[in-house]
Backbone atoms as SQL, in Angstrom:
CREATE TABLE atoms (id INTEGER PRIMARY KEY, chain TEXT, resi INTEGER, resn TEXT, atom TEXT, x REAL, y REAL, z REAL);
INSERT INTO atoms VALUES
  (1, 'A', 1, 'UNK', 'N', 8.237, 27.170, -26.134),
  (2, 'A', 1, 'UNK', 'CA', 7.320, 27.036, -25.048),
  (3, 'A', 1, 'UNK', 'C', 6.133, 26.358, -25.718),
  (4, 'A', 2, 'UNK', 'N', 5.651, 25.289, -24.808),
  (5, 'A', 2, 'UNK', 'CA', 4.341, 24.808, -25.427),
  (6, 'A', 2, 'UNK', 'C', 3.041, 25.586, -25.403),
  (7, 'A', 3, 'UNK', 'N', 2.269, 25.018, -26.472),
  (8, 'A', 3, 'UNK', 'CA', 0.848, 25.805, -26.590),
  (9, 'A', 3, 'UNK', 'C', 0.121, 25.136, -25.381),
  (10, 'A', 4, 'UNK', 'N', -1.098, 25.709, -25.256),
  (11, 'A', 4, 'UNK', 'CA', -2.131, 25.455, -24.287),
  (12, 'A', 4, 'UNK', 'C', -2.331, 23.756, -24.293),
  (13, 'A', 5, 'UNK', 'N', -2.930, 23.455, -25.838),
  (14, 'A', 5, 'UNK', 'CA', -3.102, 22.254, -26.140),
  (15, 'A', 5, 'UNK', 'C', -2.095, 21.151, -25.515),
  (16, 'A', 6, 'UNK', 'N', -0.760, 21.454, -25.904),
  (17, 'A', 6, 'UNK', 'CA', 0.319, 20.552, -25.441),
  (18, 'A', 6, 'UNK', 'C', 0.574, 20.655, -24.008),
  (19, 'A', 7, 'UNK', 'N', 0.511, 21.658, -23.448),
  (20, 'A', 7, 'UNK', 'CA', 0.243, 21.785, -21.966),
  (21, 'A', 7, 'UNK', 'C', -0.559, 20.870, -21.253),
  (22, 'A', 8, 'UNK', 'N', -1.932, 20.823, -21.598),
  (23, 'A', 8, 'UNK', 'CA', -2.638, 19.681, -21.361),
  (24, 'A', 8, 'UNK', 'C', -2.456, 18.323, -21.362),
  (25, 'A', 9, 'UNK', 'N', -1.889, 18.138, -22.693),
  (26, 'A', 9, 'UNK', 'CA', -1.451, 16.822, -22.960),
  (27, 'A', 9, 'UNK', 'C', -0.327, 16.318, -21.784),
  (28, 'A', 10, 'UNK', 'N', 0.388, 17.309, -21.691),
  (29, 'A', 10, 'UNK', 'CA', 1.866, 17.040, -21.146),
  (30, 'A', 10, 'UNK', 'C', 1.322, 16.748, -19.377),
  (31, 'A', 11, 'UNK', 'N', 0.326, 17.377, -19.002),
  (32, 'A', 11, 'UNK', 'CA', -0.120, 17.641, -17.465),
  (33, 'A', 11, 'UNK', 'C', -1.058, 16.021, -17.516),
  (34, 'A', 12, 'UNK', 'N', -1.606, 15.598, -18.531),
  (35, 'A', 12, 'UNK', 'CA', -2.350, 14.511, -18.303),
  (36, 'A', 12, 'UNK', 'C', -1.132, 13.109, -18.442),
  (37, 'A', 13, 'UNK', 'N', -0.108, 13.357, -19.187),
  (38, 'A', 13, 'UNK', 'CA', 0.848, 12.127, -19.321),
  (39, 'A', 13, 'UNK', 'C', 1.384, 12.115, -18.023),
  (40, 'A', 14, 'UNK', 'N', 1.910, 13.305, -17.276),
  (41, 'A', 14, 'UNK', 'CA', 2.845, 13.162, -16.019),
  (42, 'A', 14, 'UNK', 'C', 1.781, 12.543, -15.151),
  (43, 'A', 15, 'UNK', 'N', 0.450, 12.853, -15.052),
  (44, 'A', 15, 'UNK', 'CA', -0.402, 12.258, -13.947),
  (45, 'A', 15, 'UNK', 'C', -0.556, 10.823, -14.186),
  (46, 'A', 16, 'UNK', 'N', -0.584, 10.215, -15.557),
  (47, 'A', 16, 'UNK', 'CA', -0.893, 8.924, -15.628),
  (48, 'A', 16, 'UNK', 'C', 0.241, 8.068, -15.043),
  (49, 'A', 17, 'UNK', 'N', -0.304, 6.755, -14.217),
  (50, 'A', 17, 'UNK', 'CA', 0.777, 6.020, -14.031),
  (51, 'A', 17, 'UNK', 'C', 1.774, 5.303, -15.018),
  (52, 'A', 18, 'UNK', 'N', 2.718, 5.085, -14.391),
  (53, 'A', 18, 'UNK', 'CA', 3.855, 4.364, -15.171),
  (54, 'A', 18, 'UNK', 'C', 3.701, 2.741, -14.952),
  (55, 'A', 19, 'UNK', 'N', 3.664, 1.705, -15.935),
  (56, 'A', 19, 'UNK', 'CA', 3.754, 0.435, -15.650),
  (57, 'A', 19, 'UNK', 'C', 4.981, -0.205, -16.270),
  (58, 'A', 20, 'UNK', 'N', 5.759, -0.722, -15.507),
  (59, 'A', 20, 'UNK', 'CA', 6.860, -1.466, -15.730),
  (60, 'A', 20, 'UNK', 'C', 6.848, -3.071, -15.435),
  (61, 'A', 21, 'UNK', 'N', 7.472, -3.786, -16.558),
  (62, 'A', 21, 'UNK', 'CA', 7.605, -5.171, -16.307),
  (63, 'A', 21, 'UNK', 'C', 8.797, -5.874, -16.512),
  (64, 'A', 22, 'UNK', 'N', 9.227, -6.760, -15.820),
  (65, 'A', 22, 'UNK', 'CA', 10.429, -7.341, -16.281),
  (66, 'A', 22, 'UNK', 'C', 10.291, -8.545, -16.842),
  (67, 'A', 23, 'UNK', 'N', 11.385, -9.312, -17.130),
  (68, 'A', 23, 'UNK', 'CA', 11.535, -10.553, -17.731),
  (69, 'A', 23, 'UNK', 'C', 10.881, -11.547, -17.359),
  (70, 'A', 24, 'UNK', 'N', 10.216, -11.464, -15.886),
  (71, 'A', 24, 'UNK', 'CA', 9.887, -12.525, -15.280),
  (72, 'A', 24, 'UNK', 'C', 8.128, -12.091, -15.344),
  (73, 'A', 25, 'UNK', 'N', 7.880, -11.415, -16.040),
  (74, 'A', 25, 'UNK', 'CA', 6.362, -11.040, -15.944),
  (75, 'A', 25, 'UNK', 'C', 6.031, -10.384, -14.860),
  (76, 'A', 26, 'UNK', 'N', 6.907, -9.988, -13.955),
  (77, 'A', 26, 'UNK', 'CA', 6.371, -9.139, -12.638),
  (78, 'A', 26, 'UNK', 'C', 5.969, -7.695, -13.371),
  (79, 'A', 27, 'UNK', 'N', 4.848, -7.152, -12.663),
  (80, 'A', 27, 'UNK', 'CA', 4.629, -5.754, -13.107),
  (81, 'A', 27, 'UNK', 'C', 4.499, -4.766, -11.689),
  (82, 'A', 28, 'UNK', 'N', 4.959, -3.536, -12.360),
  (83, 'A', 28, 'UNK', 'CA', 4.676, -2.417, -11.218),
  (84, 'A', 28, 'UNK', 'C', 4.211, -1.307, -11.707),
  (85, 'A', 29, 'UNK', 'N', 3.405, -0.691, -10.900),
  (86, 'A', 29, 'UNK', 'CA', 2.822, 0.437, -11.190),
  (87, 'A', 29, 'UNK', 'C', 3.426, 1.632, -10.479),
  (88, 'A', 30, 'UNK', 'N', 3.682, 2.885, -11.076),
  (89, 'A', 30, 'UNK', 'CA', 4.226, 4.037, -10.551),
  (90, 'A', 30, 'UNK', 'C', 3.421, 5.028, -10.613),
  (91, 'A', 31, 'UNK', 'N', 3.213, 5.988, -9.382),
  (92, 'A', 31, 'UNK', 'CA', 2.368, 7.030, -9.571),
  (93, 'A', 31, 'UNK', 'C', 3.404, 8.279, -9.207),
  (94, 'A', 32, 'UNK', 'N', 3.097, 9.388, -9.645),
  (95, 'A', 32, 'UNK', 'CA', 3.906, 10.605, -9.497),
  (96, 'A', 32, 'UNK', 'C', 3.920, 11.038, -7.925),
  (97, 'A', 33, 'UNK', 'N', 5.003, 11.195, -7.472),
  (98, 'A', 33, 'UNK', 'CA', 5.153, 11.980, -6.137),
  (99, 'A', 33, 'UNK', 'C', 5.233, 13.152, -5.919),
  (100, 'A', 34, 'UNK', 'N', 4.071, 13.786, -5.883),
  (101, 'A', 34, 'UNK', 'CA', 4.021, 15.361, -5.901),
  (102, 'A', 34, 'UNK', 'C', 3.983, 16.115, -4.459),
  (103, 'A', 35, 'UNK', 'N', 4.550, 17.159, -4.504),
  (104, 'A', 35, 'UNK', 'CA', 4.720, 18.115, -3.426),
  (105, 'A', 35, 'UNK', 'C', 5.913, 17.711, -2.711),
  (106, 'A', 36, 'UNK', 'N', 7.112, 17.007, -3.179),
  (107, 'A', 36, 'UNK', 'CA', 8.150, 16.691, -2.431),
  (108, 'A', 36, 'UNK', 'C', 8.978, 18.116, -2.691),
  (109, 'A', 37, 'UNK', 'N', 9.717, 18.057, -1.408),
  (110, 'A', 37, 'UNK', 'CA', 10.719, 19.470, -1.234),
  (111, 'A', 37, 'UNK', 'C', 11.998, 19.048, -1.454),
  (112, 'A', 38, 'UNK', 'N', 12.499, 17.698, -1.556),
  (113, 'A', 38, 'UNK', 'CA', 13.857, 17.142, -2.106),
  (114, 'A', 38, 'UNK', 'C', 14.360, 17.829, -3.223),
  (115, 'A', 39, 'UNK', 'N', 15.650, 17.739, -3.438),
  (116, 'A', 39, 'UNK', 'CA', 16.471, 17.547, -4.794),
  (117, 'A', 39, 'UNK', 'C', 17.236, 16.417, -4.908),
  (118, 'A', 40, 'UNK', 'N', 17.181, 15.789, -5.887),
  (119, 'A', 40, 'UNK', 'CA', 17.591, 14.630, -6.350),
  (120, 'A', 40, 'UNK', 'C', 18.500, 14.687, -7.895),
  (121, 'A', 41, 'UNK', 'N', 19.594, 14.078, -7.870),
  (122, 'A', 41, 'UNK', 'CA', 20.076, 13.912, -9.117),
  (123, 'A', 41, 'UNK', 'C', 20.799, 12.551, -9.704),
  (124, 'A', 42, 'UNK', 'N', 20.922, 12.209, -10.451),
  (125, 'A', 42, 'UNK', 'CA', 21.460, 11.032, -11.222),
  (126, 'A', 42, 'UNK', 'C', 22.755, 11.359, -12.112),
  (127, 'A', 43, 'UNK', 'N', 23.719, 10.431, -11.671),
  (128, 'A', 43, 'UNK', 'CA', 24.935, 10.592, -12.116),
  (129, 'A', 43, 'UNK', 'C', 25.220, 9.198, -13.020),
  (130, 'A', 44, 'UNK', 'N', 25.579, 9.488, -14.201),
  (131, 'A', 44, 'UNK', 'CA', 25.594, 8.094, -15.112),
  (132, 'A', 44, 'UNK', 'C', 27.291, 8.038, -15.593),
  (133, 'A', 45, 'UNK', 'N', 27.630, 7.151, -15.735),
  (134, 'A', 45, 'UNK', 'CA', 29.239, 6.935, -16.150),
  (135, 'A', 45, 'UNK', 'C', 29.295, 6.501, -17.629),
  (136, 'A', 46, 'UNK', 'N', 29.763, 7.109, -18.624),
  (137, 'A', 46, 'UNK', 'CA', 29.992, 6.673, -19.824),
  (138, 'A', 46, 'UNK', 'C', 31.414, 6.685, -20.410),
  (139, 'A', 47, 'UNK', 'N', 32.122, 5.582, -20.327),
  (140, 'A', 47, 'UNK', 'CA', 33.526, 5.854, -20.683),
  (141, 'A', 47, 'UNK', 'C', 34.059, 6.555, -19.345),
  (142, 'A', 48, 'UNK', 'N', 34.823, 7.649, -19.797),
  (143, 'A', 48, 'UNK', 'CA', 35.846, 8.135, -18.782),
  (144, 'A', 48, 'UNK', 'C', 34.896, 9.468, -18.304),
  (145, 'A', 49, 'UNK', 'N', 33.685, 9.747, -18.890),
  (146, 'A', 49, 'UNK', 'CA', 33.008, 10.898, -18.630),
  (147, 'A', 49, 'UNK', 'C', 31.563, 10.587, -17.531),
  (148, 'A', 50, 'UNK', 'N', 31.493, 11.546, -16.753),
  (149, 'A', 50, 'UNK', 'CA', 30.092, 11.609, -15.827),
  (150, 'A', 50, 'UNK', 'C', 29.207, 12.475, -16.597),
  (151, 'A', 51, 'UNK', 'N', 27.925, 11.967, -16.429),
  (152, 'A', 51, 'UNK', 'CA', 26.777, 12.891, -17.066),
  (153, 'A', 51, 'UNK', 'C', 26.155, 12.800, -15.775),
  (154, 'A', 52, 'UNK', 'N', 25.553, 14.243, -15.353),
  (155, 'A', 52, 'UNK', 'CA', 24.791, 14.501, -14.189),
  (156, 'A', 52, 'UNK', 'C', 23.660, 14.968, -14.719),
  (157, 'A', 53, 'UNK', 'N', 22.238, 14.548, -14.345),
  (158, 'A', 53, 'UNK', 'CA', 20.860, 15.055, -14.639),
  (159, 'A', 53, 'UNK', 'C', 20.166, 15.447, -13.273),
  (160, 'A', 54, 'UNK', 'N', 19.738, 16.618, -13.210),
  (161, 'A', 54, 'UNK', 'CA', 18.798, 16.672, -12.082),
  (162, 'A', 54, 'UNK', 'C', 17.603, 16.152, -12.473),
  (163, 'A', 55, 'UNK', 'N', 16.923, 15.576, -11.366),
  (164, 'A', 55, 'UNK', 'CA', 15.366, 15.133, -11.469),
  (165, 'A', 55, 'UNK', 'C', 14.336, 16.090, -10.915),
  (166, 'A', 56, 'UNK', 'N', 13.368, 16.411, -11.923),
  (167, 'A', 56, 'UNK', 'CA', 12.275, 17.235, -11.367),
  (168, 'A', 56, 'UNK', 'C', 11.151, 16.417, -10.784),
  (169, 'A', 57, 'UNK', 'N', 10.942, 15.428, -11.364),
  (170, 'A', 57, 'UNK', 'CA', 9.916, 14.411, -10.729),
  (171, 'A', 57, 'UNK', 'C', 10.319, 12.987, -10.583),
  (172, 'A', 58, 'UNK', 'N', 9.634, 12.429, -9.646),
  (173, 'A', 58, 'UNK', 'CA', 9.984, 10.982, -9.515),
  (174, 'A', 58, 'UNK', 'C', 8.751, 10.162, -9.209),
  (175, 'A', 59, 'UNK', 'N', 8.752, 8.850, -9.353),
  (176, 'A', 59, 'UNK', 'CA', 7.670, 8.204, -9.196),
  (177, 'A', 59, 'UNK', 'C', 7.978, 7.049, -8.011),
  (178, 'A', 60, 'UNK', 'N', 6.669, 6.576, -7.374),
  (179, 'A', 60, 'UNK', 'CA', 6.745, 5.357, -6.503),
  (180, 'A', 60, 'UNK', 'C', 6.072, 4.316, -6.833),
  (181, 'A', 61, 'UNK', 'N', 6.870, 3.299, -6.946),
  (182, 'A', 61, 'UNK', 'CA', 6.355, 2.031, -7.719),
  (183, 'A', 61, 'UNK', 'C', 6.030, 1.028, -6.620),
  (184, 'A', 62, 'UNK', 'N', 4.808, 0.309, -7.016),
  (185, 'A', 62, 'UNK', 'CA', 4.590, -1.027, -6.146),
  (186, 'A', 62, 'UNK', 'C', 4.131, -2.041, -6.930),
  (187, 'A', 63, 'UNK', 'N', 3.961, -3.190, -6.312),
  (188, 'A', 63, 'UNK', 'CA', 3.690, -4.479, -7.247),
  (189, 'A', 63, 'UNK', 'C', 2.353, -4.277, -7.972),
  (190, 'A', 64, 'UNK', 'N', 2.165, -4.412, -9.206),
  (191, 'A', 64, 'UNK', 'CA', 0.740, -4.337, -9.817),
  (192, 'A', 64, 'UNK', 'C', 0.218, -5.811, -9.939),
  (193, 'A', 65, 'UNK', 'N', -1.181, -5.828, -9.385),
  (194, 'A', 65, 'UNK', 'CA', -1.839, -7.171, -9.589),
  (195, 'A', 65, 'UNK', 'C', -2.892, -6.993, -10.855),
  (196, 'A', 66, 'UNK', 'N', -2.619, -7.812, -11.882),
  (197, 'A', 66, 'UNK', 'CA', -3.573, -7.680, -12.973),
  (198, 'A', 66, 'UNK', 'C', -4.979, -8.239, -12.556),
  (199, 'A', 67, 'UNK', 'N', -5.987, -7.412, -12.493),
  (200, 'A', 67, 'UNK', 'CA', -7.213, -7.825, -12.359),
  (201, 'A', 67, 'UNK', 'C', -7.661, -9.147, -13.601),
  (202, 'A', 68, 'UNK', 'N', -7.228, -9.119, -14.539),
  (203, 'A', 68, 'UNK', 'CA', -7.883, -10.051, -15.484),
  (204, 'A', 68, 'UNK', 'C', -6.833, -11.293, -15.056),
  (205, 'A', 69, 'UNK', 'N', -5.923, -11.498, -14.397),
  (206, 'A', 69, 'UNK', 'CA', -5.304, -12.718, -14.139),
  (207, 'A', 69, 'UNK', 'C', -6.049, -13.538, -13.077),
  (208, 'A', 70, 'UNK', 'N', -6.234, -14.863, -13.203),
  (209, 'A', 70, 'UNK', 'CA', -6.898, -15.519, -12.442),
  (210, 'A', 70, 'UNK', 'C', -6.159, -15.949, -11.271),
  (211, 'A', 71, 'UNK', 'N', -4.789, -15.983, -11.667),
  (212, 'A', 71, 'UNK', 'CA', -3.658, -16.524, -10.638),
  (213, 'A', 71, 'UNK', 'C', -3.796, -15.090, -9.705),
  (214, 'A', 72, 'UNK', 'N', -3.732, -13.808, -10.026),
  (215, 'A', 72, 'UNK', 'CA', -3.999, -12.703, -9.003),
  (216, 'A', 72, 'UNK', 'C', -4.931, -12.622, -8.238),
  (217, 'A', 73, 'UNK', 'N', -6.258, -13.214, -8.889),
  (218, 'A', 73, 'UNK', 'CA', -7.628, -13.083, -8.040),
  (219, 'A', 73, 'UNK', 'C', -7.433, -14.033, -7.083),
  (220, 'A', 74, 'UNK', 'N', -6.909, -15.275, -7.387),
  (221, 'A', 74, 'UNK', 'CA', -6.797, -16.369, -6.429),
  (222, 'A', 74, 'UNK', 'C', -5.985, -15.863, -5.178),
  (223, 'A', 75, 'UNK', 'N', -4.855, -15.150, -5.554),
  (224, 'A', 75, 'UNK', 'CA', -3.686, -14.747, -4.477),
  (225, 'A', 75, 'UNK', 'C', -4.623, -13.893, -3.372),
  (226, 'A', 76, 'UNK', 'N', -5.470, -13.002, -4.055),
  (227, 'A', 76, 'UNK', 'CA', -6.123, -12.036, -3.344),
  (228, 'A', 76, 'UNK', 'C', -6.982, -12.785, -2.598),
  (229, 'A', 77, 'UNK', 'N', -8.084, -13.258, -3.068),
  (230, 'A', 77, 'UNK', 'CA', -8.984, -14.330, -2.637),
  (231, 'A', 77, 'UNK', 'C', -8.283, -15.070, -1.162),
  (232, 'A', 78, 'UNK', 'N', -7.247, -15.765, -1.614),
  (233, 'A', 78, 'UNK', 'CA', -6.428, -16.454, -0.551),
  (234, 'A', 78, 'UNK', 'C', -6.125, -15.646, 0.625),
  (235, 'A', 79, 'UNK', 'N', -5.308, -14.536, 0.465),
  (236, 'A', 79, 'UNK', 'CA', -5.004, -13.586, 1.446),
  (237, 'A', 79, 'UNK', 'C', -6.298, -13.037, 1.995),
  (238, 'A', 80, 'UNK', 'N', -7.251, -13.007, 1.583),
  (239, 'A', 80, 'UNK', 'CA', -8.703, -12.423, 2.370),
  (240, 'A', 80, 'UNK', 'C', -9.043, -13.521, 3.195),
  (241, 'A', 81, 'UNK', 'N', -9.118, -14.555, 2.934),
  (242, 'A', 81, 'UNK', 'CA', -9.473, -15.880, 3.684),
  (243, 'A', 81, 'UNK', 'C', -8.707, -15.858, 4.720),
  (244, 'A', 82, 'UNK', 'N', -7.303, -16.013, 4.256),
  (245, 'A', 82, 'UNK', 'CA', -6.265, -15.911, 5.713),
  (246, 'A', 82, 'UNK', 'C', -6.462, -15.014, 6.449),
  (247, 'A', 83, 'UNK', 'N', -6.864, -13.722, 6.310),
  (248, 'A', 83, 'UNK', 'CA', -7.056, -12.730, 7.100),
  (249, 'A', 83, 'UNK', 'C', -8.341, -12.825, 8.210),
  (250, 'A', 84, 'UNK', 'N', -9.317, -13.318, 7.288),
  (251, 'A', 84, 'UNK', 'CA', -10.536, -13.508, 7.938),
  (252, 'A', 84, 'UNK', 'C', -10.484, -14.703, 9.104),
  (253, 'A', 85, 'UNK', 'N', -9.644, -15.801, 8.554),
  (254, 'A', 85, 'UNK', 'CA', -9.590, -16.725, 9.690),
  (255, 'A', 85, 'UNK', 'C', -8.316, -16.259, 10.924),
  (256, 'A', 86, 'UNK', 'N', -7.614, -15.388, 10.707),
  (257, 'A', 86, 'UNK', 'CA', -6.981, -14.946, 11.688),
  (258, 'A', 86, 'UNK', 'C', -7.690, -14.194, 12.571),
  (259, 'A', 87, 'UNK', 'N', -8.645, -13.344, 12.103),
  (260, 'A', 87, 'UNK', 'CA', -9.406, -12.500, 12.806),
  (261, 'A', 87, 'UNK', 'C', -10.293, -13.181, 13.602),
  (262, 'A', 88, 'UNK', 'N', -11.182, -14.326, 13.116),
  (263, 'A', 88, 'UNK', 'CA', -11.879, -15.270, 13.733),
  (264, 'A', 88, 'UNK', 'C', -11.301, -15.722, 14.801),
  (265, 'A', 89, 'UNK', 'N', -10.105, -16.384, 14.696),
  (266, 'A', 89, 'UNK', 'CA', -9.113, -17.192, 15.816),
  (267, 'A', 89, 'UNK', 'C', -8.815, -16.309, 17.004),
  (268, 'A', 90, 'UNK', 'N', -8.675, -14.786, 16.626),
  (269, 'A', 90, 'UNK', 'CA', -8.170, -13.951, 17.436),
  (270, 'A', 90, 'UNK', 'C', -9.497, -13.517, 18.346),
  (271, 'A', 91, 'UNK', 'N', -10.525, -13.313, 17.666),
  (272, 'A', 91, 'UNK', 'CA', -11.822, -12.903, 18.520),
  (273, 'A', 91, 'UNK', 'C', -11.989, -14.156, 19.388),
  (274, 'A', 92, 'UNK', 'N', -12.083, -15.288, 18.745),
  (275, 'A', 92, 'UNK', 'CA', -12.363, -16.743, 19.573),
  (276, 'A', 92, 'UNK', 'C', -11.355, -16.716, 20.911),
  (277, 'A', 93, 'UNK', 'N', -10.123, -16.407, 20.805),
  (278, 'A', 93, 'UNK', 'CA', -9.118, -16.603, 21.741),
  (279, 'A', 93, 'UNK', 'C', -9.474, -15.723, 22.878),
  (280, 'A', 94, 'UNK', 'N', -9.881, -14.249, 22.586),
  (281, 'A', 94, 'UNK', 'CA', -10.192, -13.239, 23.333),
  (282, 'A', 94, 'UNK', 'C', -11.567, -13.486, 24.310),
  (283, 'A', 95, 'UNK', 'N', -12.295, -14.089, 23.624),
  (284, 'A', 95, 'UNK', 'CA', -13.756, -14.472, 23.921),
  (285, 'A', 95, 'UNK', 'C', -13.580, -15.445, 25.196),
  (286, 'A', 96, 'UNK', 'N', -12.642, -16.666, 24.752),
  (287, 'A', 96, 'UNK', 'CA', -12.309, -17.517, 25.762),
  (288, 'A', 96, 'UNK', 'C', -11.354, -17.156, 26.895),
  (289, 'A', 97, 'UNK', 'N', -10.413, -16.271, 26.770),
  (290, 'A', 97, 'UNK', 'CA', -9.874, -15.597, 28.097),
  (291, 'A', 97, 'UNK', 'C', -10.840, -15.035, 28.795),
  (292, 'A', 98, 'UNK', 'N', -11.689, -14.259, 28.085),
  (293, 'A', 98, 'UNK', 'CA', -12.430, -13.147, 29.045),
  (294, 'A', 98, 'UNK', 'C', -13.666, -14.237, 29.657),
  (295, 'A', 99, 'UNK', 'N', -14.048, -15.301, 29.017),
  (296, 'A', 99, 'UNK', 'CA', -14.931, -15.986, 29.655),
  (297, 'A', 99, 'UNK', 'C', -14.360, -16.695, 31.170),
  (298, 'A', 100, 'UNK', 'N', -13.037, -17.218, 30.796),
  (299, 'A', 100, 'UNK', 'CA', -12.278, -17.918, 31.785),
  (300, 'A', 100, 'UNK', 'C', -12.280, -16.962, 33.184),
  (301, 'A', 101, 'UNK', 'N', -11.782, -15.417, 32.859),
  (302, 'A', 101, 'UNK', 'CA', -11.485, -14.624, 33.839),
  (303, 'A', 101, 'UNK', 'C', -13.007, -14.131, 34.389),
  (304, 'A', 102, 'UNK', 'N', -13.922, -14.586, 33.935),
  (305, 'A', 102, 'UNK', 'CA', -15.227, -14.198, 34.483),
  (306, 'A', 102, 'UNK', 'C', -15.882, -13.016, 34.276),
  (307, 'A', 103, 'UNK', 'N', -15.153, -12.508, 33.235),
  (308, 'A', 103, 'UNK', 'CA', -15.675, -11.037, 32.907),
  (309, 'A', 103, 'UNK', 'C', -16.297, -10.853, 31.506),
  (310, 'A', 104, 'UNK', 'N', -16.580, -9.758, 31.417),
  (311, 'A', 104, 'UNK', 'CA', -17.532, -9.409, 29.895),
  (312, 'A', 104, 'UNK', 'C', -16.772, -7.857, 29.281),
  (313, 'A', 105, 'UNK', 'N', -15.589, -7.978, 29.572),
  (314, 'A', 105, 'UNK', 'CA', -15.119, -6.644, 29.186),
  (315, 'A', 105, 'UNK', 'C', -14.893, -6.254, 27.414),
  (316, 'A', 106, 'UNK', 'N', -14.629, -7.775, 27.117),
  (317, 'A', 106, 'UNK', 'CA', -14.533, -7.541, 25.529),
  (318, 'A', 106, 'UNK', 'C', -15.377, -7.091, 24.705),
  (319, 'A', 107, 'UNK', 'N', -16.899, -7.911, 25.061),
  (320, 'A', 107, 'UNK', 'CA', -18.145, -7.394, 24.447),
  (321, 'A', 107, 'UNK', 'C', -19.175, -6.913, 25.474),
  (322, 'A', 108, 'UNK', 'N', -18.882, -6.949, 26.446),
  (323, 'A', 108, 'UNK', 'CA', -19.999, -6.492, 27.580),
  (324, 'A', 108, 'UNK', 'C', -19.717, -5.055, 27.620),
  (325, 'A', 109, 'UNK', 'N', -19.957, -4.610, 29.027),
  (326, 'A', 109, 'UNK', 'CA', -20.370, -3.082, 29.437),
  (327, 'A', 109, 'UNK', 'C', -18.937, -2.485, 29.445),
  (328, 'A', 110, 'UNK', 'N', -17.796, -2.924, 29.043),
  (329, 'A', 110, 'UNK', 'CA', -16.318, -2.249, 29.082),
  (330, 'A', 110, 'UNK', 'C', -16.045, -1.434, 30.144),
  (331, 'A', 111, 'UNK', 'N', -16.824, -1.839, 31.365),
  (332, 'A', 111, 'UNK', 'CA', -16.422, -1.383, 32.537),
  (333, 'A', 111, 'UNK', 'C', -15.170, -2.076, 33.283),
  (334, 'A', 112, 'UNK', 'N', -14.649, -2.888, 32.588),
  (335, 'A', 112, 'UNK', 'CA', -13.587, -3.758, 33.225),
  (336, 'A', 112, 'UNK', 'C', -13.932, -4.759, 34.251),
  (337, 'A', 113, 'UNK', 'N', -15.245, -5.463, 33.933),
  (338, 'A', 113, 'UNK', 'CA', -15.585, -6.723, 34.912),
  (339, 'A', 113, 'UNK', 'C', -16.944, -6.191, 35.549),
  (340, 'A', 114, 'UNK', 'N', -17.421, -7.137, 36.565),
  (341, 'A', 114, 'UNK', 'CA', -18.392, -6.747, 37.182),
  (342, 'A', 114, 'UNK', 'C', -18.269, -6.552, 38.692),
  (343, 'A', 115, 'UNK', 'N', -17.639, -5.413, 39.018),
  (344, 'A', 115, 'UNK', 'CA', -17.218, -5.230, 40.351),
  (345, 'A', 115, 'UNK', 'C', -18.247, -4.140, 40.627),
  (346, 'A', 116, 'UNK', 'N', -18.931, -4.349, 41.979),
  (347, 'A', 116, 'UNK', 'CA', -19.741, -3.389, 42.513),
  (348, 'A', 116, 'UNK', 'C', -19.457, -2.723, 43.451),
  (349, 'A', 117, 'UNK', 'N', -19.891, -1.281, 43.621),
  (350, 'A', 117, 'UNK', 'CA', -19.435, -0.207, 44.580),
  (351, 'A', 117, 'UNK', 'C', -20.173, -0.718, 45.821),
  (352, 'A', 118, 'UNK', 'N', -19.474, -0.478, 46.894),
  (353, 'A', 118, 'UNK', 'CA', -20.102, -0.633, 48.287),
  (354, 'A', 118, 'UNK', 'C', -20.758, 0.603, 48.844),
  (355, 'A', 119, 'UNK', 'N', -21.844, 0.704, 49.346),
  (356, 'A', 119, 'UNK', 'CA', -22.463, 2.008, 49.751),
  (357, 'A', 119, 'UNK', 'C', -22.239, 2.134, 51.002);
């Protein structure tokens, strides 16, 4: 049984993200999945013998961008620029379509055009 100090250290270690790197310098960050109700097991074969281990915790891994890497920063900046350009193009197209239709629905009154009611 662990003492109080060891329990705190264990809890901190469980909450810390896992960092995995492969041989091509790709990096992944994993965070513990909490609140799961499923049960999983891993079966490993060693010769003619199988070993079964129950998993009590598991982690979700995502690609990790290194903030210190200029390449990662350039990639993020490039993606942001592309998203901004796509949004501007979409808005421009919608405004053009709206103008051709003679309405002001996109940025105008939101009433679906300039129809007037007859009294």
